[in-house]
VORO-442093 format. One line per field, with one value per residue: residue in one letter; x, z, y of N, C-alpha, C in turn; residue number from 1. Coordinates in nm, 2 decimals, decimal comma. Each point is the difference from the previous one (the first is absolute). Layout:
# residues N
residuo = (A|...) .
neast = (X|...) .
nup = (Z|...) .
nnorth = (Y|...) .
caeast = (X|...) .
caup = (Z|...) .
canorth = (Y|...) .
ceast = (X|...) .
cup = (Z|...) .
cnorth = (Y|...) .
num = (NUM|...) .
***
This chain:
# residues 286
residuo = (M|M|Q|I|L|F|N|G|L|V|T|G|M|L|V|A|L|P|A|L|A|V|A|L|T|F|S|V|L|R|F|A|N|F|A|I|G|A|M|I|T|A|G|A|Y|M|V|Y|T|L|N|V|V|L|G|L|P|L|L|V|S|G|I|V|G|A|A|L|A|G|A|L|A|A|A|I|D|L|L|V|F|R|P|L|R|D|R|S|A|V|T|L|M|V|A|S|M|G|V|S|F|I|L|E|N|I|V|R|F|I|A|G|N|T|P|M|G|Y|D|V|A|L|S|R|P|W|R|W|A|G|L|R|I|N|V|E|Q|V|Q|A|L|A|V|C|A|L|A|L|L|V|V|W|I|I|F|R|R|S|R|L|G|R|A|M|R|A|I|A|D|N|A|P|L|A|A|T|R|G|V|S|R|Q|R|V|I|T|A|T|W|V|M|S|G|V|L|A|A|L|S|G|T|L|I|G|L|D|A|T|I|D|P|Q|M|G|W|L|Y|A|L|P|A|F|A|A|A|I|L|G|G|L|T|H|P|L|A|A|I|P|G|A|L|V|M|G|V|L|S|E|A|A|T|L|V|L|P|S|H|Y|R|I|M|V|A|F|V|L|M|S|L|L|L|I|L|R|P|A|G|L|F|G|T|R|W|L|T|R) .
neast = (-14,81|-0,08|-0,09|0,03|0,04|-0,17|-0,04|0,07|-0,03|-0,14|-0,01|0,07|-0,07|-0,09|0,05|-0,02|-0,09|-0,09|-0,03|-0,05|-0,11|-0,06|-0,01|-0,07|-0,07|-0,03|-0,03|-0,03|-0,07|-0,05|-0,12|-0,07|-0,08|-0,07|0,09|0,03|-0,03|0,07|0,14|-0,07|-0,02|0,10|-0,03|-0,06|0,00|0,10|-0,01|-0,06|0,08|0,06|-0,04|0,04|0,06|0,09|-0,02|0,10|0,02|-0,07|0,03|-0,06|-0,07|-0,02|0,02|-0,07|-0,11|0,03|-0,01|-0,11|-0,05|0,08|-0,04|-0,08|0,03|0,01|-0,12|-0,07|0,03|-0,06|-0,11|-0,03|0,02|0,02|-0,02|-0,09|0,07|0,12|-0,13|0,00|0,00|0,04|0,08|0,07|-0,02|0,08|0,11|-0,03|-0,01|0,06|0,07|0,03|0,06|0,10|0,01|-0,04|0,07|0,07|0,00|-0,01|0,09|0,01|0,01|0,04|-0,09|-0,11|-0,07|0,06|-0,06|0,05|-0,01|-0,01|-0,06|-0,10|0,03|-0,07|0,05|0,10|-0,07|0,13|-0,06|-0,09|0,09|0,01|-0,04|0,02|-0,09|0,01|-0,03|-0,13|-0,02|0,02|-0,03|-0,05|0,04|-0,03|-0,08|-0,07|-0,05|-0,03|-0,08|-0,03|-0,02|-0,07|-0,10|-0,05|-0,04|-0,12|-0,06|0,01|0,04|-0,16|-0,10|0,09|0,02|-0,16|-0,02|0,07|-0,10|-0,10|0,05|0,05|-0,11|0,15|-0,02|-0,14|0,07|0,12|-0,08|0,00|-0,05|-0,10|0,08|0,05|0,01|0,10|0,05|0,00|0,05|0,07|0,01|0,00|0,11|-0,01|0,03|0,09|0,10|0,01|0,03|0,08|0,06|-0,05|0,01|0,02|0,05|0,02|0,01|0,06|0,05|0,03|-0,01|0,08|0,00|-0,06|-0,02|0,09|-0,02|-0,11|0,07|0,07|0,01|-0,12|0,03|0,03|-0,12|-0,11|0,01|0,00|-0,14|-0,04|0,01|0,06|0,06|-0,08|0,00|0,07|0,09|-0,01|-0,01|0,05|0,07|-0,05|0,02|0,15|0,02|-0,05|0,04|0,17|0,00|0,01|0,08|0,09|-0,05|0,08|0,07|0,07|-0,10|-0,10|-0,02|0,04|-0,04|-0,03|-0,10|-0,09|-0,01|-0,02|-0,06|-0,02|-0,06|-0,06|-0,02|0,04|-0,01|-0,09|-0,03|-0,07|0,09|0,09|-0,12|-0,07|0,01|-0,03|0,11|0,05|-0,07|-0,02|0,06|-0,05) .
nup = (-3,72|0,16|-0,07|-0,08|0,07|0,08|-0,17|0,04|0,12|-0,02|-0,10|0,11|0,11|-0,07|-0,01|0,14|-0,03|-0,09|0,05|0,12|-0,06|-0,10|0,16|0,05|-0,09|-0,02|0,14|-0,05|-0,09|0,05|0,01|-0,04|0,04|-0,17|0,04|0,11|-0,05|-0,10|0,07|0,02|-0,16|-0,04|0,10|-0,03|-0,12|0,02|0,06|-0,10|-0,04|0,15|-0,05|-0,16|-0,01|0,11|-0,02|-0,01|0,18|0,05|0,15|0,02|-0,13|0,13|0,11|-0,09|-0,06|0,12|0,10|-0,09|0,05|0,14|0,02|-0,08|0,15|0,06|-0,08|0,00|0,13|-0,04|-0,10|0,02|0,14|0,05|-0,10|0,09|0,09|-0,09|-0,04|-0,04|0,08|-0,13|-0,01|0,16|0,01|-0,10|-0,02|0,15|-0,08|-0,10|0,11|0,03|-0,14|0,06|0,14|-0,02|-0,15|0,07|0,10|-0,12|-0,07|0,11|0,09|-0,10|-0,05|0,02|0,03|0,05|0,07|0,11|0,02|0,05|0,13|-0,03|0,00|0,08|0,01|0,10|0,04|-0,03|0,10|-0,07|-0,06|-0,13|0,06|-0,09|0,00|-0,12|0,03|0,10|-0,14|-0,04|0,11|0,05|-0,05|-0,05|0,10|-0,02|-0,16|0,04|0,12|-0,11|-0,13|0,08|0,04|-0,07|0,00|0,16|-0,01|-0,17|-0,03|-0,09|0,08|0,11|-0,15|-0,01|0,14|-0,03|-0,04|0,06|0,14|0,00|-0,14|-0,15|0,12|0,01|-0,12|0,06|0,08|-0,09|-0,03|0,01|-0,10|-0,10|0,09|0,06|-0,10|-0,01|0,11|-0,07|-0,10|0,06|0,10|-0,15|-0,04|0,15|0,01|-0,09|-0,06|0,13|-0,12|-0,10|0,13|0,07|-0,11|-0,07|0,11|-0,02|-0,10|-0,06|-0,11|-0,01|-0,17|0,09|0,12|-0,04|-0,13|0,04|0,04|-0,11|-0,05|0,03|-0,05|-0,11|0,00|0,05|-0,09|-0,09|0,05|-0,02|-0,13|-0,13|0,05|0,08|-0,05|0,13|-0,05|-0,07|0,11|0,07|-0,06|0,02|0,14|-0,05|-0,11|0,10|0,12|-0,05|-0,05|0,09|0,09|-0,13|-0,01|0,10|-0,09|-0,02|-0,09|0,06|-0,15|0,09|0,08|-0,05|-0,03|0,09|-0,03|-0,12|0,01|0,10|-0,05|-0,13|0,12|0,05|-0,09|0,00|0,14|0,01|-0,13|0,11|0,00|0,10|-0,01|-0,18|-0,03|-0,05|-0,10|-0,04|0,11|0,03) .
nnorth = (20,87|-0,04|-0,01|0,16|0,03|-0,01|0,05|0,12|0,02|0,01|0,06|0,10|-0,08|0,07|0,11|-0,01|-0,10|0,03|0,12|-0,08|-0,11|0,07|0,02|-0,14|0,01|0,11|-0,02|-0,09|-0,01|0,09|-0,01|0,08|-0,10|0,01|-0,11|0,10|0,13|-0,06|0,03|0,13|-0,04|-0,02|0,04|0,09|-0,04|-0,02|0,12|0,08|-0,03|0,00|0,09|0,02|-0,03|0,02|0,08|0,04|-0,04|0,14|-0,01|-0,14|0,08|0,06|-0,09|-0,13|0,12|0,05|-0,16|-0,04|0,11|0,02|-0,11|0,10|0,08|-0,10|-0,11|0,12|-0,01|-0,16|0,03|0,14|0,02|-0,15|-0,06|0,10|-0,13|0,02|0,06|0,09|0,09|0,07|-0,06|0,01|0,20|-0,01|-0,09|0,05|0,07|-0,12|-0,06|0,10|-0,02|-0,08|0,02|0,11|-0,04|-0,08|0,10|0,14|-0,08|-0,08|0,10|0,10|0,08|-0,03|0,07|-0,10|-0,08|0,02|-0,13|0,10|-0,01|0,03|0,16|0,01|0,17|-0,01|0,04|0,03|0,06|-0,01|-0,12|-0,02|-0,09|-0,03|-0,11|0,00|0,15|-0,06|-0,07|0,06|0,06|-0,14|-0,04|0,18|0,03|-0,11|0,04|0,08|-0,07|-0,11|0,08|0,12|-0,11|-0,01|0,10|0,03|-0,15|0,01|-0,16|-0,05|0,09|-0,07|-0,07|0,07|0,07|-0,15|-0,09|0,01|0,00|-0,11|-0,09|0,05|0,08|0,01|-0,01|0,09|0,07|-0,05|0,13|-0,08|0,06|-0,13|-0,06|0,11|-0,03|-0,14|0,01|0,06|-0,07|-0,11|0,07|-0,01|-0,14|-0,03|0,15|-0,05|-0,11|0,04|0,09|-0,04|-0,06|0,04|0,01|-0,11|-0,01|0,12|-0,03|0,00|-0,09|0,06|-0,08|0,12|-0,03|-0,07|0,04|-0,01|-0,12|-0,06|0,10|0,04|-0,14|0,06|0,06|-0,13|-0,08|0,04|-0,01|-0,11|-0,03|0,02|0,03|0,04|-0,14|-0,01|0,08|-0,13|-0,07|0,11|-0,03|-0,13|0,02|0,08|-0,07|-0,08|0,11|0,01|-0,12|-0,01|0,07|-0,01|-0,07|0,05|0,00|-0,13|-0,08|-0,06|0,01|0,06|-0,09|-0,08|0,07|-0,02|-0,11|-0,06|0,09|-0,03|-0,13|0,11|0,10|-0,09|-0,11|0,11|0,00|-0,13|-0,06|0,08|0,13|-0,02|-0,14|0,02|-0,03|0,11|-0,06|0,07|0,10|-0,10) .
caeast = (0,17|0,06|-0,07|0,14|0,10|0,00|0,02|0,16|0,09|0,03|0,03|0,15|0,04|-0,02|0,07|0,11|0,04|0,11|0,16|0,11|0,05|0,11|0,11|0,08|0,04|0,14|0,15|0,05|0,03|0,02|-0,08|-0,20|-0,09|-0,08|-0,12|-0,09|-0,15|-0,06|0,02|-0,14|-0,13|0,01|0,05|-0,13|-0,05|0,08|-0,07|-0,12|-0,03|0,02|-0,14|-0,17|0,04|0,01|-0,12|0,08|-0,01|0,11|0,14|0,12|0,03|0,14|0,12|0,06|0,04|0,10|0,14|0,03|0,06|0,13|0,09|-0,04|0,09|0,13|0,00|0,07|0,17|0,10|-0,04|0,06|0,08|0,14|0,06|0,02|0,04|0,08|-0,06|-0,04|-0,15|-0,09|-0,01|-0,12|-0,08|-0,08|-0,08|-0,05|-0,11|-0,04|-0,09|-0,15|-0,09|-0,05|-0,04|-0,13|-0,09|0,02|-0,14|-0,06|-0,02|-0,11|-0,08|-0,09|0,02|-0,08|0,02|-0,01|0,01|0,07|-0,12|-0,06|-0,08|-0,01|-0,05|-0,02|0,11|-0,04|0,01|0,04|0,07|-0,01|0,08|-0,07|0,16|-0,03|0,08|0,13|0,16|0,07|0,07|0,15|0,05|0,04|0,08|0,15|0,09|0,04|0,16|0,10|0,07|0,07|0,10|0,10|0,12|0,12|0,13|0,10|0,02|0,06|0,16|-0,03|0,05|0,16|0,00|-0,08|0,07|0,10|0,05|-0,01|0,13|0,17|0,03|0,17|0,05|-0,10|-0,02|0,11|-0,08|-0,12|-0,12|-0,04|-0,10|-0,11|-0,09|-0,05|-0,08|-0,16|-0,13|-0,02|-0,13|-0,08|-0,09|-0,01|-0,13|-0,16|-0,04|-0,05|-0,12|-0,12|-0,04|-0,07|-0,12|-0,07|-0,02|-0,10|-0,15|-0,05|-0,09|-0,05|0,14|0,02|0,20|0,05|-0,03|0,12|0,08|-0,07|0,07|0,13|0,02|0,02|0,07|0,14|0,02|0,05|0,17|0,07|-0,02|0,10|0,15|0,01|0,16|-0,04|-0,11|-0,17|-0,05|-0,09|-0,10|-0,05|-0,03|-0,14|-0,09|0,00|-0,06|-0,07|-0,07|-0,05|-0,07|-0,17|-0,04|-0,04|-0,15|-0,07|0,03|-0,03|-0,10|0,10|0,06|0,13|0,11|0,14|0,12|0,10|0,12|0,08|0,07|0,06|0,13|0,05|-0,01|0,03|0,07|0,09|-0,02|0,13|0,02|0,05|-0,11|0,00|0,07|0,14|0,14|0,09|0,01|0,00|0,14|0,09) .
caup = (0,01|0,03|-0,07|-0,06|0,12|0,01|-0,09|-0,06|0,06|-0,11|-0,12|-0,01|0,03|-0,15|-0,08|0,04|-0,03|-0,15|0,03|0,06|-0,12|-0,11|0,04|0,01|-0,11|-0,08|0,05|-0,03|-0,14|-0,04|-0,16|0,03|-0,05|-0,03|-0,05|0,14|-0,05|-0,07|0,17|0,07|-0,06|0,01|0,12|0,03|-0,07|0,07|0,12|-0,04|-0,03|0,07|0,12|-0,06|-0,12|0,07|0,16|0,14|0,06|-0,09|0,02|-0,08|-0,09|-0,04|0,07|-0,11|-0,07|0,02|-0,01|-0,12|-0,09|0,07|-0,08|-0,11|-0,01|-0,01|-0,08|-0,08|-0,01|0,00|-0,12|-0,05|0,01|-0,02|-0,10|-0,05|0,18|0,00|-0,08|0,04|0,07|-0,10|-0,09|0,02|0,00|-0,18|0,03|0,05|-0,12|-0,04|0,10|0,00|-0,10|-0,02|0,11|0,00|-0,08|0,06|0,09|-0,08|-0,05|0,05|0,04|-0,05|0,07|0,10|0,17|0,12|0,14|0,09|0,07|0,12|0,03|0,00|0,17|0,02|0,04|0,12|0,05|0,16|0,01|-0,13|-0,07|-0,07|-0,01|-0,06|0,08|-0,09|0,03|0,14|-0,01|-0,07|0,05|0,08|-0,08|-0,04|0,11|0,03|-0,09|-0,02|0,13|-0,02|-0,07|0,11|0,07|-0,11|-0,07|0,08|0,10|-0,02|-0,07|-0,10|0,01|-0,01|-0,09|-0,08|0,03|-0,03|-0,14|-0,01|0,02|-0,08|0,02|0,04|0,13|0,05|-0,04|0,03|0,14|-0,01|0,00|-0,17|-0,03|-0,04|0,10|0,04|-0,11|0,00|0,10|-0,06|-0,08|0,07|0,07|-0,06|-0,11|0,09|0,00|-0,12|0,04|0,11|-0,01|-0,08|0,04|0,09|-0,13|-0,04|0,11|0,08|-0,17|-0,14|-0,01|-0,16|-0,05|0,01|0,15|0,03|-0,07|0,09|0,12|-0,04|0,05|0,14|0,07|-0,01|0,08|0,17|0,04|-0,03|0,09|0,13|0,00|-0,08|0,07|0,11|-0,03|0,09|-0,03|-0,10|0,12|0,02|-0,14|-0,08|0,10|-0,14|-0,15|0,00|0,07|-0,11|-0,08|0,09|0,04|-0,14|-0,05|0,07|-0,08|-0,10|-0,06|0,06|-0,06|-0,05|0,14|-0,09|-0,09|0,14|0,05|-0,08|0,06|0,11|-0,03|-0,06|0,04|0,07|-0,10|-0,03|0,10|0,11|-0,07|0,12|0,10|0,09|0,08|-0,03|-0,06|-0,17|-0,08|-0,15|-0,07|0,07) .
canorth = (0,00|-0,12|-0,06|0,01|-0,03|-0,17|-0,08|-0,01|-0,14|-0,13|0,04|0,00|-0,15|-0,14|0,02|-0,02|-0,14|0,04|0,06|-0,11|-0,07|0,06|0,09|-0,11|-0,03|0,10|-0,01|-0,11|-0,02|0,11|0,02|0,05|-0,13|0,02|-0,12|0,02|0,01|-0,12|-0,15|0,04|0,01|-0,13|-0,05|0,00|-0,11|-0,14|-0,02|-0,02|-0,15|-0,10|0,08|0,00|-0,11|-0,13|0,01|-0,02|0,13|0,12|-0,02|-0,09|0,02|0,17|-0,03|-0,04|0,04|0,07|-0,06|-0,02|0,12|-0,09|-0,04|0,02|0,08|-0,06|-0,03|0,10|0,02|-0,05|-0,02|0,11|0,08|-0,07|0,03|0,14|0,07|0,10|0,11|0,11|0,05|0,00|-0,18|-0,07|0,03|0,02|-0,14|0,04|0,05|-0,10|-0,09|0,04|0,05|-0,17|-0,04|0,11|-0,06|-0,11|0,06|0,04|-0,13|-0,08|0,04|0,04|0,16|0,02|0,03|-0,08|0,01|-0,11|-0,04|0,05|0,04|0,17|0,02|0,10|0,06|0,07|0,15|0,05|0,17|0,03|-0,04|-0,10|-0,09|-0,15|-0,15|0,01|0,09|-0,02|-0,14|0,07|0,11|-0,06|-0,11|0,05|0,05|-0,15|-0,06|0,13|-0,03|-0,11|0,07|0,06|-0,04|-0,11|0,10|0,01|-0,07|-0,14|0,00|0,05|0,17|0,06|-0,07|0,06|0,12|-0,02|0,00|0,17|0,11|-0,03|-0,13|-0,03|-0,02|-0,11|-0,12|-0,04|-0,09|-0,14|0,01|-0,05|0,10|-0,03|-0,01|0,12|0,09|-0,10|0,02|0,15|-0,04|-0,07|0,13|0,09|-0,07|-0,04|0,11|0,11|-0,10|0,01|0,15|-0,04|-0,11|0,14|0,10|-0,05|-0,03|0,12|0,07|-0,06|-0,08|0,02|0,02|0,11|0,05|0,04|0,12|0,14|0,01|-0,03|0,16|-0,01|-0,08|0,03|0,16|0,03|-0,09|0,14|0,08|-0,07|0,00|-0,15|-0,07|-0,06|-0,05|0,01|0,14|0,00|-0,02|0,11|0,06|-0,07|0,06|0,10|0,01|-0,06|0,09|0,12|-0,03|0,03|0,15|0,05|0,03|0,11|0,09|-0,05|-0,10|-0,16|-0,09|0,08|-0,07|-0,05|0,15|0,08|-0,12|0,08|0,15|-0,09|-0,11|0,11|0,10|-0,05|-0,05|0,08|0,10|-0,07|-0,12|-0,08|-0,04|0,08|-0,05|-0,08|0,03|-0,01|-0,11|0,03|-0,03|-0,11) .
ceast = (0,05|-0,06|0,17|0,11|0,05|0,01|0,09|0,07|-0,01|0,04|0,17|0,03|-0,01|0,14|0,17|0,07|0,10|0,10|0,10|0,10|0,12|0,10|0,14|0,08|0,09|0,10|0,06|0,06|0,05|-0,05|-0,12|-0,03|-0,09|-0,17|-0,09|-0,14|-0,06|-0,04|-0,11|-0,07|0,01|0,01|-0,15|-0,10|0,01|-0,13|-0,15|-0,01|-0,01|-0,15|-0,13|0,04|-0,01|-0,11|0,10|-0,06|0,11|0,11|0,05|0,05|0,09|0,07|0,06|0,05|0,16|0,10|0,02|0,06|0,11|0,05|-0,02|0,11|0,17|0,04|0,03|0,15|0,08|-0,01|0,07|0,07|0,13|0,07|0,10|0,06|0,09|0,00|0,00|-0,14|-0,11|-0,05|-0,12|-0,11|-0,14|-0,07|-0,11|-0,15|-0,01|-0,10|-0,14|-0,10|-0,04|-0,09|-0,17|-0,07|-0,03|-0,18|-0,07|-0,08|-0,07|-0,09|-0,11|0,02|-0,12|0,06|-0,06|-0,02|-0,02|-0,18|0,03|-0,14|-0,02|-0,02|0,00|0,10|-0,01|0,00|0,05|0,06|0,00|0,01|-0,06|0,13|-0,05|0,08|0,11|0,06|0,11|0,05|0,11|0,08|0,06|0,05|0,13|0,09|0,08|0,12|0,08|0,13|0,07|0,14|0,11|0,09|0,08|0,13|0,08|0,07|0,01|0,13|0,01|0,00|0,12|0,03|0,02|0,11|0,16|0,04|-0,07|0,11|0,08|0,00|0,09|0,01|-0,10|0,07|0,14|-0,06|-0,05|-0,12|-0,06|-0,07|-0,16|-0,12|-0,10|-0,09|-0,11|-0,07|-0,04|-0,13|-0,09|-0,12|-0,03|-0,16|-0,14|-0,04|-0,11|-0,16|-0,10|-0,06|-0,06|-0,13|-0,04|-0,06|-0,14|-0,10|-0,03|-0,07|0,00|0,18|0,00|0,14|0,07|-0,01|0,17|0,06|-0,08|0,11|0,13|0,03|0,03|0,09|0,15|0,00|0,04|0,17|0,09|-0,01|0,08|0,16|0,00|0,15|-0,10|-0,18|-0,12|-0,03|-0,13|-0,15|-0,07|0,01|-0,13|-0,11|-0,05|-0,06|-0,18|-0,12|-0,02|-0,07|-0,17|-0,02|-0,04|-0,12|-0,12|0,00|-0,02|-0,05|0,11|0,09|0,15|0,05|0,15|0,13|0,07|0,12|0,10|0,05|0,07|0,18|0,10|0,09|0,12|0,15|0,14|0,05|0,08|-0,02|-0,04|-0,14|0,03|0,07|0,17|0,09|-0,02|-0,04|0,02|0,16|0,07|0,02) .
cup = (0,04|-0,08|-0,12|0,07|-0,02|-0,13|-0,05|0,10|-0,01|-0,11|0,01|0,05|-0,14|-0,07|0,08|-0,02|-0,13|0,01|0,06|-0,07|-0,06|0,08|0,02|-0,10|-0,03|0,12|0,02|-0,13|-0,08|-0,14|0,01|-0,05|0,00|-0,02|0,15|-0,05|-0,06|0,12|0,06|-0,02|0,00|0,13|0,03|-0,10|0,07|0,13|-0,04|-0,10|0,09|0,13|-0,07|-0,10|0,05|0,18|0,13|0,03|-0,04|0,10|-0,03|-0,13|-0,03|0,06|-0,11|-0,11|-0,01|-0,03|-0,16|-0,09|0,01|-0,14|-0,16|-0,01|-0,01|-0,12|-0,13|-0,02|-0,02|-0,14|-0,04|0,04|0,09|-0,11|-0,08|0,12|-0,05|-0,12|0,05|0,07|-0,13|-0,05|0,10|0,03|-0,10|0,08|0,12|-0,11|-0,01|0,05|0,05|-0,11|-0,05|0,13|-0,07|-0,11|0,01|0,06|-0,08|-0,09|0,07|0,10|-0,08|0,04|0,08|0,15|0,10|0,14|0,08|0,07|0,16|0,05|-0,01|0,17|-0,02|0,03|0,13|0,03|0,15|-0,02|-0,13|-0,07|-0,07|0,02|-0,08|0,06|-0,09|0,03|0,14|-0,02|-0,08|0,08|0,11|-0,14|-0,05|0,14|0,06|-0,07|0,00|0,16|-0,03|-0,02|0,05|0,10|-0,08|-0,07|0,12|0,10|0,01|-0,08|-0,13|-0,03|-0,01|-0,09|-0,09|-0,01|-0,03|-0,16|-0,06|-0,04|-0,09|-0,01|-0,02|0,14|0,03|-0,04|0,04|0,12|-0,02|-0,04|-0,19|-0,04|-0,09|0,10|0,05|-0,15|-0,02|0,13|0,02|-0,11|0,10|0,05|-0,05|-0,05|0,09|0,06|-0,10|0,03|0,12|-0,03|-0,11|0,06|0,06|-0,10|-0,02|0,10|0,02|-0,14|-0,10|-0,02|-0,21|-0,02|-0,02|0,10|0,05|0,00|0,07|0,13|-0,03|0,00|0,15|0,13|-0,04|0,01|0,16|0,03|-0,04|0,09|0,19|-0,01|-0,04|0,09|0,14|0,01|0,08|0,01|-0,11|0,09|0,00|-0,16|-0,06|0,08|0,01|-0,06|0,01|0,06|-0,15|-0,16|0,04|-0,01|-0,16|-0,01|0,07|-0,13|-0,16|-0,02|0,08|-0,12|-0,07|0,13|-0,08|-0,01|0,13|0,02|-0,14|0,02|0,11|-0,02|-0,11|0,08|0,12|-0,10|-0,02|0,12|0,06|0,00|0,11|0,10|0,10|0,14|-0,05|-0,03|-0,14|-0,08|-0,14|-0,07|0,07|-0,11) .
cnorth = (-0,14|-0,15|-0,04|-0,08|-0,16|-0,09|0,05|-0,12|-0,18|0,03|-0,04|-0,16|-0,09|0,06|-0,03|-0,12|-0,03|0,08|-0,02|-0,06|0,10|0,07|-0,14|-0,05|0,11|0,01|-0,14|0,00|0,18|0,03|0,00|-0,10|0,09|-0,09|-0,02|-0,03|-0,16|-0,13|0,07|-0,08|-0,20|-0,05|0,01|-0,11|-0,10|-0,03|0,00|-0,15|-0,10|0,06|-0,06|-0,13|-0,14|0,02|0,00|0,18|0,11|-0,03|-0,07|0,03|0,11|-0,13|-0,07|0,07|0,10|-0,07|-0,05|0,15|0,00|-0,07|-0,02|0,14|-0,05|-0,04|0,09|0,08|-0,07|-0,06|0,12|0,09|-0,01|0,00|0,15|0,09|0,06|0,08|0,13|0,01|-0,01|-0,07|-0,07|0,06|-0,05|-0,17|0,00|0,04|-0,09|-0,08|0,09|0,03|-0,18|-0,04|0,05|-0,05|-0,15|-0,05|0,00|-0,14|-0,05|0,06|0,10|0,17|-0,02|0,02|-0,08|0,02|-0,13|-0,07|0,03|0,05|0,15|0,04|0,19|0,10|0,03|0,16|0,04|0,18|0,05|-0,06|-0,14|-0,10|-0,14|-0,09|-0,03|0,06|-0,03|-0,18|0,07|0,07|-0,13|-0,10|0,06|0,04|-0,16|-0,02|0,12|-0,04|-0,10|0,02|0,05|-0,11|-0,12|0,11|0,06|-0,07|-0,16|0,02|0,04|0,12|0,05|-0,03|0,06|0,14|0,03|0,03|0,19|0,08|-0,06|-0,14|-0,03|-0,08|-0,11|-0,13|-0,07|-0,05|-0,10|0,01|0,00|0,09|-0,06|-0,03|0,10|0,06|-0,10|0,07|0,18|-0,03|-0,05|0,11|0,11|-0,01|-0,02|0,15|0,05|-0,13|0,06|0,14|-0,07|-0,09|0,17|0,13|-0,06|-0,05|0,16|0,02|-0,17|-0,09|0,02|0,02|0,13|0,02|0,00|0,10|0,13|0,02|0,04|0,14|0,02|-0,06|0,04|0,15|0,00|-0,05|0,14|0,11|-0,04|0,01|-0,17|-0,08|0,00|-0,05|0,05|0,16|0,01|0,04|0,15|0,08|-0,03|0,07|0,17|0,00|-0,05|0,13|0,12|-0,06|0,01|0,13|0,04|-0,03|0,11|0,10|-0,05|-0,11|-0,12|-0,07|0,12|-0,01|-0,02|0,14|0,03|-0,09|0,08|0,13|-0,03|0,03|0,07|0,04|-0,09|-0,03|0,18|0,09|-0,11|-0,13|-0,14|-0,09|0,06|-0,07|-0,08|0,06|-0,01|-0,13|0,09|-0,06|-0,09|-0,13) .
num = (1|2|3|4|5|6|7|8|9|10|11|12|13|14|15|16|17|18|19|20|21|22|23|24|25|26|27|28|29|30|31|32|33|34|35|36|37|38|39|40|41|42|43|44|45|46|47|48|49|50|51|52|53|54|55|56|57|58|59|60|61|62|63|64|65|66|67|68|69|70|71|72|73|74|75|76|77|78|79|80|81|82|83|84|85|86|87|88|89|90|91|92|93|94|95|96|97|98|99|100|101|102|103|104|105|106|107|108|109|110|111|112|113|114|115|116|117|118|119|120|121|122|123|124|125|126|127|128|129|130|131|132|133|134|135|136|137|138|139|140|141|142|143|144|145|146|147|148|149|150|151|152|153|154|155|156|157|158|159|160|161|162|163|164|165|166|167|168|169|170|171|172|173|174|175|176|177|178|179|180|181|182|183|184|185|186|187|188|189|190|191|192|193|194|195|196|197|198|199|200|201|202|203|204|205|206|207|208|209|210|211|212|213|214|215|216|217|218|219|220|221|222|223|224|225|226|227|228|229|230|231|232|233|234|235|236|237|238|239|240|241|242|243|244|245|246|247|248|249|250|251|252|253|254|255|256|257|258|259|260|261|262|263|264|265|266|267|268|269|270|271|272|273|274|275|276|277|278|279|280|281|282|283|284|285|286) .
***
């Protein structure tokens, strides 16, 4: 049971990054970004190209790849979502599905379907108090914790964070106070791209990289964001931790490949019973 709880914590931290990206995008733009899975995949392959093809160390590759993924997300907003800014949330959601389809197939066309891995040294797992702890799990916990801390500082302690909260709460009123909505939107997309790339890198480090890897984490990310409350982005973090522990605990009674079903069932129940989430306010009728 302790091993399951530890694995659930690691899974939850990996889900927390894209879940936070989903919640940030929704709070500012008020639409569900279904391209988050493809952004995870694209970020992972960017880091793979830097690490394996160009021979850069994984740390450097991860930092540069995350920056490139943030730039890619901002470019997608410029080319796809900005022209549709005044359309309905459904239109934007469908557009994000199209972006997901295009990104995934570009990756598939360039890199193929063969699973790949980063150029890292093999290491033995650690044994502590009966737990089997992989080095990759420790690295994932450390990077996720640092990334979430940085986002929390930005969101709660910076002018950008105050502007994001103002736009999310009342965009027209924020505009009258001199808050640039477009700058906030661009910053939100950059942060979402960086979080997705970091998540993809850590997922690929823990397992393998393939064009479908992002899709496997997209549904748990949405479930975690909804569980926390989409109108409160930082609430996606505890939502992701709960989701990670539940998905790992489900392996006690279900085969491991059914873990994604747990996310789907939980998300469906939340949308029916408490669409505002545990910490959010009602948004379906706004």
